[in-house]
C-alpha positions as CSV (number, residue, x, y, z in Angstrom):
1,M,7.5,22.0,22.0
2,P,6.3,18.7,23.5
3,S,8.4,15.7,22.9
4,E,5.4,13.5,22.3
5,L,2.2,13.9,20.3
6,N,-1.2,12.2,20.3
7,V,-2.7,11.0,17.0
8,E,-5.3,8.5,15.8
9,V,-4.8,6.0,13.0
10,C,-8.0,5.0,11.2
11,Y,-9.0,2.4,8.7
12,A,-12.6,1.8,7.6
13,L,-14.2,-1.2,5.9
14,P,-17.9,-1.2,4.9
15,S,-18.7,-3.3,7.9
16,E,-16.4,-1.8,10.6
17,Q,-14.3,1.2,11.5
18,T,-11.1,0.9,13.4
19,I,-9.5,3.9,15.3
20,V,-6.3,3.4,17.2
21,P,-5.1,6.2,19.5
22,L,-1.3,6.5,19.7
23,T,1.3,8.6,21.4
24,L,4.3,9.1,19.2
25,A,7.7,10.9,19.4
26,Q,8.0,14.3,17.9
27,G,9.1,14.0,14.2
28,A,7.2,10.7,13.7
29,T,6.0,10.1,10.1
30,M,2.7,8.8,8.7
31,R,4.4,5.4,8.1
32,D,5.6,5.3,11.7
33,A,2.1,5.9,13.0
34,I,0.5,3.3,10.8
35,E,3.2,0.7,11.7
36,R,2.8,1.4,15.4
37,S,-1.0,1.2,15.2
38,G,-0.9,-2.6,14.5
39,L,-3.4,-2.2,11.7
40,L,-0.9,-3.8,9.2
41,L,-1.0,-7.0,11.3
42,R,-4.8,-6.8,11.9
43,F,-5.6,-6.3,8.2
44,P,-3.0,-8.1,6.2
45,E,-4.6,-6.9,2.9
46,L,-3.3,-3.4,3.6
47,D,-0.5,-2.6,1.1
48,L,1.0,0.8,1.8
49,G,2.8,0.7,-1.5
50,R,-0.6,0.7,-3.3
51,M,-3.0,2.5,-0.9
52,K,-3.1,6.2,-0.3
53,V,-2.9,7.7,3.2
54,G,-3.9,11.1,4.5
55,V,-4.9,13.4,7.3
56,F,-8.5,14.6,7.7
57,G,-9.3,13.7,4.0
58,K,-6.1,15.3,2.5
59,V,-3.7,12.8,0.9
60,R,-0.2,13.0,2.3
61,A,3.0,11.1,1.7
62,L,4.1,8.2,3.9
63,D,7.2,10.2,4.9
64,A,5.3,13.3,5.9
65,A,5.5,14.2,9.6
66,V,2.4,13.9,11.8
67,E,1.3,16.6,14.1
68,A,-0.5,16.5,17.4
69,G,-4.2,15.8,17.0
70,D,-3.8,14.4,13.5
71,R,-6.2,11.6,12.3
72,V,-4.0,9.4,10.0
73,E,-6.3,7.7,7.5
74,I,-5.7,4.7,5.3
75,Y,-7.8,4.9,2.2
76,R,-9.1,1.8,0.5
77,T,-8.9,1.6,-3.3
78,L,-12.2,2.2,-5.1
79,K,-14.0,-0.9,-6.4
80,A,-15.9,1.0,-9.1
81,D,-15.3,4.1,-11.1
82,P,-17.3,6.9,-9.4
83,K,-18.6,8.3,-12.7
84,L,-19.7,4.8,-13.9
85,A,-21.4,4.0,-10.5
86,R,-23.4,7.3,-10.6
87,Q,-24.5,6.5,-14.2
88,R,-25.7,3.1,-13.1
89,R,-27.7,4.6,-10.2
90,V,-29.3,7.2,-12.5
91,E,-30.2,4.5,-15.1
92,K,-31.7,2.3,-12.3
93,V,-33.9,5.2,-11.2
94,R,-35.0,5.9,-14.8
95,N,-35.9,2.3,-15.4
96,E,-38.0,2.2,-12.3
97,G,-40.1,5.0,-13.8
98,S,-39.9,7.4,-10.8
99,R,-40.3,11.2,-11.2
100,E,-36.8,11.6,-9.8
101,G,-35.4,9.6,-12.7
102,Q,-37.4,11.6,-15.3
103,K,-35.6,14.9,-14.5
104,W,-32.4,13.4,-15.9
105,L,-34.1,12.9,-19.3
106,G,-34.7,16.7,-19.5
107,S,-34.6,18.0,-23.0
108,A,-34.8,14.6,-24.6
109,R,-38.4,14.3,-23.4
110,K,-39.4,17.9,-24.4
111,G,-38.4,17.3,-28.0
112,S,-40.4,14.1,-28.4
């Protein structure tokens, strides 16, 4: 078993993505990787007590061990409820009168 492992730590904003490659000691945790990446200094708004982290889209605990080849990801909090955002998009399409928006009206139109 190698004594060191290579991982990447990623953080994405709407305007930019940051990926930091690291070499860590075997047994390093998610928190170790994030702290060593320097992203906490570069982005002071990061709050690991509030934000979720994961590997390849799967949420993991900060004390979980990282493995060789992992992409440690820091997830931003959602600014809008996904369900509400989708409803707003559908309503916008409906209001614009496109055929795409009409399919959501479905049975309501048939009964009129």
